[in-house]
N, C-alpha and C positions, 0 to 999 in steps of 0.2 A: 752681265752688264758691261758695256764698253761703248766707246765713242764710235761714230760712223767710220773713222779711219782705222780703228783697231779691230772692228768686228770681222772683216774678211779674213784676217790672219787667224782669229780665234776659230772661225768656222773651218779653216784649213786644218788646224790642229785637231778639231773634232773628227774630221775625215781620217787623218793619219792614225789617230787613236783607235778608231773602229777597225781599220785595216789590220793593225797590229794584234788586236784581241779577237778578231774574227766575228764581229757583229756589224750591224748596219743601222744607221738612223733612218727613220721614215720621214722624208721631207714633207709628205702630205699631212703629217701630224705635228709639224713644227711651224712656228710663226715668229715674226720679228716685231717686237713692240717698238715702234718708232713714231716720232711726232710727224704731223702732216707735212712739215717743211722738208723732211728728209726724202729726197727723190732717188737716192741711190738704190740699186738692186743688189740683193745678197743671194748667194747660191750655195747649195750643199749637194755634192755629187753632180755638179753642173745643172742642177734643178733650181729654178728661182723660187725662193721662199716667199710666202704671202706676208704682207705687212698689215698690222692692225694698230689702232689707237688705244685699244683696251682689250685685255684677255682675261677670262675667268679661270682661276686655278682653285679647285676645290670649292667653287662657289664664290670665291673672293675675287672681284675684278682688280686687275693690276694695270696700271698705266705706264707709259714710257719712263724709264729711270728706275723701275722696280718699286714704285710707290703705289700705295693703295688708292683706288679710285673711290673715295668715300661717298660722293654724291650718287654714283651709280650703284654702290652697295646698298645705300639706304633706300633708293628707289626700287631696286630689285626686291629687297625685303618687304617693302610696302606692297608691291604687286603680288607677291606670294601670299602674304597675310590676307589681303583683300580677297584673293581667289579662294583661300581656305574658308574665310568667313562666309562667302557666297555659297560654297558647297555645304557648309554646316547649316546655313539657313534653309537650303533646299531639302534637307532631311529633317527639318522641324526644330532645330536649335534656335529658339527665340524666346524673349521674355514672357510671352504668353504661355509657353509650354514648360519652361524650366524656371525655377526660382533664381534669384540673383546670385546666391552663393554658388550654385551649380554652374551658372553661366560664367562666373569668375574663374572657376576651376577649369572649365573648358578653355577659356582664354589663356590661363596660366600654363596649361600643359600642352596646348596645341598651337595657339596663335602667337603668343609672346615669344617662344623660341625662334620663330621665323623673323620677327622684328629684331631679335637680339643677335642673330647670326653675324659674326664678324665685329660686334661692338667692342670686344675686348681689345681690339687693335685698331679701332677707329673712334667714333664719338657720336653722341646724340643727346637731345634734351627733351624733358617732359615735366609737367607739373600739374597734379591734381591731388594735393597732399591729403586732404581729409578723406576723399574717396579711397585712396590707396591705403591709408591707415586703417580704415574700417575693414578692409579685406586682407590686412597684414601683408601688403606687397610694397617693395621699395619703389621709389621713383626711378625713371629711366636713367637719370644721372647717377644715382647711387647703385643701380644695377650694373652700370658700366664699371664702377669702381670694384664691385664684387667679382665681375667676370675678369677684370684685369688681374686681380689678386689670385684668382683661380689659375689663370694662364701662367703666372709667374711660379706658383706653387707646383704645378705639373711639370714645368720646365726644370725645376730644381730636383725633381725625383725621377728624371729619365734614366734609363740604363747607361752604364759607363761607355758602352760601345757605340752609342749613337753619335752622329756628327754634331748635333747641337750641344751635347754635354762636353764635347771636346772644345767647342768654341766658347762655352760659357765663361771660363775664367777671364777671357778677353772682353766678352760682352758686358761683364759686370763692372768694368772700369769706365769711368767718365770719359776717358780718351777715345773709347770706341765710338761714341756718338750714336750708339745703336738704338733702335726702337725699343728693344728689351730694357735697356737702361732707363729710357724715358718712362716706361711703364712703372718702374719702381718708385717714381715720384707720386703715384696715385695715393690719395689721402689714407685709404684703408690700409694699404701695404706699408706706407711710410710710418704711420702713427701706431699701428696695432700689430702688424705681422713681422716687421723687420727686426723686432727685439730678440726673439728666440727662435730662429729659423730651424735649428736642429731638432727641436721638439714639436714642430708644427706638423699636424696631420689633419685629416678630414674632420675628425670630431672637434679638435680644438679650433679649427678654422670656422666651423659652424658657430661655435660659442663666440668667437671674435666678431663674426659678422653680426650676430644678434646684438652684442654690446655696441658695435659701431652704429647700427640703425637706431638703437634706443638713445644713444648719446645725441645723434642728429635730431631725433624727435624732440628731445628736451631743449636743444639749442633753438630749434624752430619755434617752440612754444614761448621762448623768451623774447622773440622779436615782436615788432609792432604789427598790428593788424592780423593777429593769429588767434582771434577769439574762438572761432569754430574749432580749430585744431586743438587749442588748449582745453576745450570742453570735452574732448574725447578721452577715453581711458588711456592711461600711459603704458599699459602692458602691450607687448608685441604679440597680439593674438587676434583672431578673427572676431569682430564685434558680434555678440550674440543676437543682435537684432536681425542678422542675416539668416540664422538657422532656427531660432526659437519658434515654436508653432504659433502662427497667427494668420489671418486672412491676407490675401494679396493686397487689398486696399490698406489694411492696417500697416503692413510692412512698408508699403510705398510711402505712407504718411510719416512713419518714424524715420525712414532713411532720408526723406526730403528735409525733415527737421534737422537731422544731423548735418546734412550738407548745406544748410542755410537756404534751401530752395523753397520759398513760400509759393503757395498755389497761385497760378496766373503769371508768375514771373515778375511783372512790373507792379510795384507797390500802388495800392489804390487807397482813397480815403476810407476811413473806418465808418461803417454805417451807424455805429453808436456814438462816435466822436468825429464828425465830418471835418473838423479842422486838423485832424491828425492823420498821417499816412499809416496804413496798416503794415508796418515793418515788424521785424522780429521783436525788438524791445517793447514796442507798443502792444503787440499781441500778448506778451507776458503780463503786462499790466491790465489790459482790457479783459482778458479771460480769467483774471484773478488766479493765476497759476500758483502763487505762493500759498494763498489761503486754501485752495482746493487740494493741493498736494501736501499741505501741512509742513511747509518748508519755511525757514527763517527768511526775512526780507533781505538779509545781507547776501544771500546766494543769487548771483546775477542771472543764472539760467537754471531754475529748479528742475525743469523737465530733463535737460541733458544730464544734470547731476544724478537723477534717479536712473536714467538709462545706463549710466556708468556702473550702477550697482546690480544690474542684471547678472545672473549666474553665467559663468564662462564655461561650465562643464555640463554635459548632458545629464549626468547623474548628479542630482542636487544633494551634496553632502552638507555637513554642518557649515553654514556660512557665517562669516565673522560679523558682518555689519547687521545691526538689528533690522534695518529697513529691507534687507535682502532675504528675510525669512519667508517661506511660502505663504504663511498667513497674512503677512503685511502686503504681499504682492496681489493677493486676491482682492484687496480693497484698492490698492494704488494703481494697478495696471488698467482696470476699466476706466478709472478717472483720466489717465493719460490718453487712452483711446478716445474718450469723449471730448477732451480738450482739442485734440487734433481733428476730430470730426467737425467740431464747431468752427475751427479755424478754416477748414475748407469752405464751409458755407459763407463765412464772413468775407472771404476773398472773392466770392461770386455775388456779393451784395445781397445775400439771403439770410433769413433766420430759420434754423431747422425747426420744422413743425413737430416732428416726433423723432426722438433719438432711439435707434434700435439697440438691441443687446450687443455690446461691444466687448472685445477682449476675452471671450469665453474659451477659445482654444488654449491660450496660455494659462488661464486660470485653472482649467481642467488638467493641464500638464503639471502645474504646481501641486494639484491635489493628489497626483499619482506619485510624486517624489517623496 
């Protein structure tokens, strides 16, 4: 990195160094990162070097001055991820063929890394808190903080003979104004990892990340307008509604209730109470959820409360809460499915003529545990 006046002299030094040590630079593989207003030509071995406004190094686009080209990086990641999703759709990866949990795992292992590439040294934003909490995935913003902390942790454990480890004592000072020093101001590193660096390893780092995400979840639940998030279970685990045995229709209805997505999208007048809109709070009263689920009226969302009590392990051992015993669920679960079944009909302005047998898959599963 140099000014346009200094760069010719630096290129001359490169030529002299190659002659002294008996090697040769390849001008065809070299490029000059220069702004458009720089019209000067630069040569190496009397060969004019090409100039570009941006150059990818290890997949990371660099712009003049040695800075990251963040917008180009994000757009490149988006294009790669969209291409991957198109290829996955061509081989049959879609909601009709795979359940939601398997689709999330495809996204986590294959698609998300392409979105994340380079995020530890750049930035991005995203927000779908309830959906991410159900599948135990951090938001894009929190994921950036984790990647930044991982980047710093790896840089501290590099071998002593690497160039970066030699520069690290200077980079760790505020006087360096380095990008590495700026990364240490990341909330995860500053509040959780910077206290005991000597004993920090991968295992303790995973524990720290889990605590960091749990603390953020608790903070978000204390904010205004987070009723849906507060109704979710507080543990950092995949919500069992994504893997417990049930039909695709039942799973869709339960997931939509968790997300606050009522059928039809736009609230409509209730066919039983035309002066009231069929929103979530009215549905709880209209369908008599408290009485049918045998829950006290002080519980604002009895259906979500019971969903939080579903077992989180595939092998149902002794569960602490009385309502979580298999016998209780054989009565409670069909009632939940029936309520959501009726809710679908209400939003379409119809009264169900005959209610089919609901919840049998999960009831049978409880019978085998």
